[in-house]
N, C-alpha and C positions, 0 to 999 in steps of 0.2 A: 678768220673771221667765220667763215663760215662755208654753206654747203654747193657750190657754185655746180653745175651742171653744163655741158656744151649747148647749145640753142638750137633747135631743130634747121634752125631753115639765115637768111642774111633776111634785105628788107622782106615783107609782103608784095605777093603780087596788089601789081598796082600802085607804085608807091613810086615819088617822083623822086628822083634823091639835087640837091643843088648842086648847084656846078661847083666844083669841086676847087676852093680856096688857101684849101689846111692842106701842111703835113702834118700830121698826126705818125706820136715815136713813142713806144712803151721803153720803162725795162721791171720786170721784178726781181725785186730787194728784195734781203734782210729775210729775219730763218720768218717769218710771217707768207715772203711771198706776194707785199706788195709789191700790188703791182703801177710804179711812179709816171705820171703821162709830160709828152711835152706836148704841146703846140704851139706848131708857126704859124708861119705868115708864106704862101709859097712865093708872094713877091716880092716880099725885103727879108724872107726869114728871121724876122725877130720872133721871140715866142712869151711863153709861160713855161714856168714848169707847178705839176699838179703836184703836189706831197710827193717833196723829196724828202724818203723818211727812212734809208742805210744806203748802204755803197754808193758814197757821196763820187765814190772815181768815174767810175764805174755814169753814169749818170753827167758830168760835166765829156766826162769820155763820148760820148753820145754826140753835147754839142759840139764839139771839137769840128769831129768825124762830116756830122751837118752841116755843118761853116754857121750856126743858128745865136745870131745873138740876144740871151736869156731879157728880160725884161723884169719881169716878177715873179713871185713865190706864189701862188696863193690853193687854200690848203682848204678842202673835203667837212677836215673835226681834227682834234687832238689828242688820238687818239698816237701810242707811243712809235707803233709801226708805222706810223701816217708822219709823224712826227717831232720826227727819232734822229731825220737829219738834218734838220730844218737851218735851224743854229751853224753848222757849221758850213752849209753850202749859201748862207747868211755870208761866213766871217769870209768865205774864199770868194763870191758873187761883189758882193755891196749891195746887195740885188734889198726891195724889197716885198717886208711879206707879212702877209694879208689870211687876217682866220676871221672867224666868225666870235664876237666881245662873247656869248655864251660857252662857248671852247674854255677859257681861260681860264677856269679852275681844274681844268687838264692841263696845259701847263703848267701848272703852280702846282700840282702836285705828278710831276714830270719823274720827282723822282720814284714815290710809290708807286705807279708803273713798271720804271724797270726790275723795281726789284719783288713787284706779285712772277717775273715772270723772267728774272733772274740776268739778266740782261745788263749790260756794262751801261747807266750810267749817264746820259747822254750830258750838252749843256739845256739850255734853257734858251727862246729863240724869244724878241722881245719881235712884238706884235709894231708892224706902223700903220697899222690902216683897218679899223674895224670893219668885216662888211658888213648888211642886211639883207633884206625880202627886197626887192626891187634894184638894189643896187646896181651899177656896170662895173668892167673891167678890159680898161681898153688900152693894146698892146697892136701899134702901126696903124694894121686896116682892122685889125678882126677887134669887135665889139663879145667878149662873156656875157649874157644875161642870168641873175644868179638869184634861187631860188632856195629862201629861207625847208628841211627837209629837220624839223625836230624827230627825235622816239628812240634815230643809231645810239649818238648820241644829242644835249638840250640846243648844240652852237651849229649841227649836221647842215652844210649848201654842197647846193650843187646844181653845173657851172653850160649853158646851154650857147652854144655856138654853129652858126646854120643846123644842122642836123645831126651831133653829135651830141650829147649829151656826158658830162663825167661824173657821175653820182658817189665815190668814193663808196661808204657802206652801205646807203641804204638800201638802197638794191644791185641783187644776185641776178645770175642767171638760174631759176630757179627756185631762187632762196634770196634773203632780205636779211639782213644787220642783227647781230644779237643785240636784244634789252636785257642784257641782263647785269650792266656795267651799271655805275654812279652815273646814275641822269635817263639811261635809258629807259623809254616807255612804250611798253608793244601797240598803245588804240592809235598813240600819234605816229610811230615811224607809220602805223597800217595809213594810217591817216594821210600824210606825207605824199606819198609812193601813189593814192586816190588820185585828191583831190587838185596837186602838185604833177607830177608828171605823169599820168593817165592821158593828161586833156592834153599833151602836149600831139600830141600824133602817133601813128603806129608806125612809125615810117623812121622813127625818131630810135636811132642810132645808141644806146645807152656802154660804158664803159665805164669799169668798176673797178673798187679799186683790191679782188682782187678777182681771180677765174680770166674768164674768158667773157668777149662782149654778148651783146644780145641787145630785144629790139623791141620799142613798148610794146610793138604791138606781141611778138608772146609771148612776154612777162602779163601783160592781160588775157591771154588767151588760155596758159596753163599756168603760170605758179600756182602752185596751189598757196599758200602765202595771203597773193592780194586777184590769183586770176578768178579774170567775169569782176573784174571789177569795174562794170560803166557805168 
């Protein structure tokens, strides 16, 4: 749902990354080629699963091959490409599912979302914990900080752990999420990116819901929608 481009470089010169205590794996799933992220502790191999939207067998296959122990499902938002597989993933793993309350209406409209894109209608997942700005999600020795970034959807959440930021469809390499669906708001999205994500630092690696990774520094400098938002 975006126009991603390949980042021009990796971390900007002068950045000092934190020691890597994470194992990060991803799988682009479904007809929208949506990035599902698996973030695991290098020490314990316990993991969080971010946006298991489709192809649940493949996601579970990664977890099994890596000998990960999944502990929680955390979603960035509730558009069908990000949430279509959550009910099946919950059923097969018994994991709790977390989301922002403002996106519950997208779950309620899941059948309509499927019809809109001529997709098979998935089961609706039940939310076990509603998250909001300032909350944290802890998995073993990992703690994710949450930022509520409305604009793409009213309940879009971004998750920060160390220098890794999982943004869903809030921000892409060279682009931003669409705002023309119900609950979208262009001004709110631009504000979310400039006031909540840009202050995190140019060295922060951005893992998006579609397309390649980028960094805050690259997007601040060159993103045509939000660039130079200092």
